[in-house]
C-alpha positions, 0 to 999 in steps of 0.5 A: 819923268822928264829930266833935263841935264845940265853940264859943262860940256860932252868931251872926253873925261869921266864925269862925262861918260858918267852923265852918258850911260846914265843918261841912255840907261834912263831912256831905256826905262823910258823916261824923257831926257834932254841934255844941255851942254857946251857939246862935244864927242859924245853929243852925236852917240846921245843923238844916235840913242835918241837924246836930245842935246841943246848948246848952252855956253855953260862952260866958261866961268865968265859973268857975261857967259854965264849970264847968256847960259841963265837967259837961255836955261830959263827960255829952256825950261820954261818951254820944256817944263821938265819934270826936274833939272840934273846939274852935272858941275860948278856952273850948270849948277849956278845957273840952275839953280836960281833958274828952278828956285825963279820956276819951283823946278825940283833940282838935283846935283851931282858931286863928281869930284872933290874940287876946292872951297875956299874962299868965293868959290866956296860961296859960289857952289850951289847944290841941289835939293837932292843931290847924288855922290859917288863916294863916301868921302865926297859926302863927307866933303859936301857935310862939311864943306857946304853944310849939305844935309846927309839926309839929302845925300845919296850916294852911287857909284860910276857905273860900267856898260860890262857887254862894251867893256867887256874880256871878250872885246878885241883890241885888234883895230887899236893894235894895228892903228898904232904898230904894237903888234903883238907886243905887251902893252899897258895902257893909260887913260886919264885927262892931260891937265895938270890936276889929272897928269901925275901918273902919266908923267911918273909911267914915262919918267920910268919908261927906258927902265920898264922896256930895259926889264920888260923887253917889247913893252909899249905904253898907251897913253890916251887922253888929251889937256893942258899937260899934253904936250909937256907929256908928249915932249916927255915921253919923246925923251922916254923913246930916245932913251929906250932906243925905240917907241916905247910910249904911245901918244894917242891924244884925245879919244873916245873908243875907250873901250877899244884902247882897254882891249886892246891893252895886259895891264892898264894903269889908272883911276876911276873910271878908267880903272872900272873900265880895265878892270869890267875889261878883265885887265890888271890895274894899278890904281895910281893918281893925282890923289894918291896911290893905290898900288895893285888892285886885290881884294885886299885894297877893294875897301880903301878903293871903294872908299874913293870912288877908286880915285886914291884919295888920301892915299901916300903920291905917286911914287917912280919907284913904286910903281915901276915895282908893282908894274914890274911884278905884274908883268912877271906873274905866270899867266894863271894869278894874273887871271885870277886878277883879272877875274877878281877886278871883273867881278868886282864890277859885276857885283858892284858898278853895273850901269843898272844899280847906279840908275836904280840910285839916280832915280831914288833921289829923282823920287825924293826929290820931287816928293820932297815938298815941305821945308820945315824950320825949327827953332829951339835950344837945339846946338848946346849940348844939352841931353833934354833937348838934343833927345826932343829934337832927335824924337820930333826930327824922326817922329816927323820923318819918318811920318811923312817922306814930303818933310826937309827940314832945316834946324835954327842949332849953335852948332850947325855941323854938328847937328848936320851931323847929328841928325842928318837934317839941315842946319842953320847957324842961329844967330846969323841973321842973314841965314835964319831969315833966308830959312824962313823964307824958304821954309812952309811951317815953322816949329817952335818947341819943344821944351820950356821957350816960351819963358823968362826965368832963365832971361829975357832975352831968351823968350824975346829970341824965341817969340822974335822967330816966330814973328818973324815967320809970321810976317812972312806967311809961313804956318806957325806950329808952338810943339809940346811947348812947355809954357812958363813961369813967365814974370814980366807982364811985357814978356807974358802979353807977348806970348798971349800975342804969339800964342793966338796967332800962332796955327797950332799948338800943342803944350806938354803939360796942362800947368802950361795951359793954365798959365796961358789961361792966367795970360788971357789967352782966349782959344779953346784949341789947347791940346794937353800931349806929353813930351815927345822924348817918351816917343824915343828908344835907347840904345842897343845893350852893347853900346850901353855895356861899353859906356858902363866900363867907361865910367868904371862901374862894376859888373856885378852890383847894382846902382843909382843914378843921379842927375844934378844941374845948376841952379841959384840959391844952392848953397849947402846942395852938393853936401847934402847930395852927397850925403843922401848918396853915401847913405843910400849906397849903404843902405842897399848896397848899390853904387852911385853913378852920375850922369851928365844931361848937359857937360861940362856944366852937369859934369863940374857940379858932379864931381863937386858932389863927389868930392864931398862923398865918402864913398867912390861915386861913377860918372858919364861926364862927357857928351853922348847920344841922348838914346845911349843915356836912356839906356844908361839910366834904364839899367839902374835900380832906381833914379834920382833926377833935377833934370826933368828929362833924366825924369822923363828917360827913366819912366821910359824905360820901366824905372823909378825915379824921384825928383828934385823940383827946381821949375813947376814943370818938374812937380807937374811931370812927377804929379803925371808920372805919380813918381814922389817928390825927394823935395824942393831943391832950395830947401832940400831936407836930407831925411826926408828926401831919403825916405822917399828914396827908400821908399822907391828902393823897397817898393820897387816892383809896385813903381814900375809896374806902375810906369808900365802902365802908363807907356802906352798912354804917355806914348800915344799922346807923345804922338798926337803932335805929328798927327796935329802938325801933319794936320797942319801940312794938309790944310 
């Protein structure tokens, strides 16, 4: 690949060293690397490695400089035509994102740190088609603050050159240069900016006391920044108190491997700490983000999660720092060597430059391969388990079928959708964000479920039709994916639906009654394939998860149960009393517990509890929201199911559990007939005796009904996968 990297500058710093090592490693693997920045001390080393550098002033947050940089980067990228552009800081990312969007070039960013995301800074930050994070806590920062889809984030490490930072390296040159002789040396390397200098301040403050207790101690502080003069002044005062020059300030240096080699013990965070560990130096983790103490096996996990930055830990404390440093210098040589060997082993196992480069190559390949942007419109983010199951199955099936897709969901709760599905999400009620998503997409998927119906409200159907219309006006492909059509009662809405269906590029329907309804509306197109609901491809969660949910509900472990799913609907005056009677009678007749499963909390939960209050026998409930695979697994454990929610019927059928449906909508009647499962009656005129006969028949003939569902399973799953086959065919066109 030809890769153009962009960063603010190449002076001394952890991120800059990261870029240096990555660029050299990529170059060694045969990639053509070009770096644009404001320059710095590492430019010479890059050019000696055969990597070109172009000077672009992307280090200043001023409109004038940014405009100059934009023009230079636009010309540079037009001339070089790289396969992708990789930005490493906020200003270069803002500039390069606009250029890459204009020239349609894949764009990758790296998040090296957690920066201020408040106010305008949040909106002046851009992340790439793929973003690389150097620790897991940065992943959370990206998803929480910027809505970056988890699927678009790759996690890497700060790769360390283990040959350069080696226990065999000699520090004699540095010891001679600074007159350290054979003294014990405590090293600290950091950028000495106000946002990075807490550890240096604490170290200088305790220097006189340390030097009193560790005879001849030398404290070697390396780095520069806006707090350097402040630290130098404090160091001079500490030296006066100690009675000799115990604190030695080297200023900024690029020969960090030699500096580290001259130390016996090291204090620092992030890359500097990793380099010291690679060189076999016992290390104390301390920085502006927090204090981690002596690094050993006990703090490995927390160190890894924060990229050895101590984020979230207590602040640096002088007394604790003094105690830990004194303890380290006082350890027997054998124990010091054990710490040295362990630190080195962590680097060799987890923090090699080769592994870092592998991670980046995966991110690059992903950015290059994902050619299609998909927007999904549906009843998503409302906590309805049926619609969330549809979203789960569609996204899983599409992403499993093609690695070239980026999916953005129009959701009522974008944050929850991003976290649950790892894809992009925007607020479905934000006109600007929806239009932006549609403008950037290749295909709009509308579905599945019964989106095109006006029984809920005209406002609902108009919303989904407007999304379809806007996509068409922007020249985007549109697929109605496993849609259930109707009921559509208003003549004006029927005309709108007919027009939308006729103009869509691909339409698949989840039931034959939807096709018949479209024909009655006057739809003439011949290609209206009837598939089934995509949820017929979904699988349940593992047994331990289901066991935990059933225990949480308080369900007796030694007794089979009947699962019941209900929902609110008009004209249900005595519905609760009737369902309560049915549940009590079937429970007593067959020795079953009754478990209510709320498919949409809290609405279904409230209705279920009303029924439970009217029952004579104890009943149980899973009333909080849970993953759809969990609810499917719970229903799969039932002896039989009584369901008013369509997707409770589908969950039962998918798990091979006999089910009786309560009909409130034509889609329920259709699916019961398709599955050859009985109706327990129509909700508005539910007859208790008839419903009990149906449920008794299921209980008495469970094996027969289960066998019928098992015989249908393969055909239903294949029909559900037909939806994504037709979608992929649309992409090919």
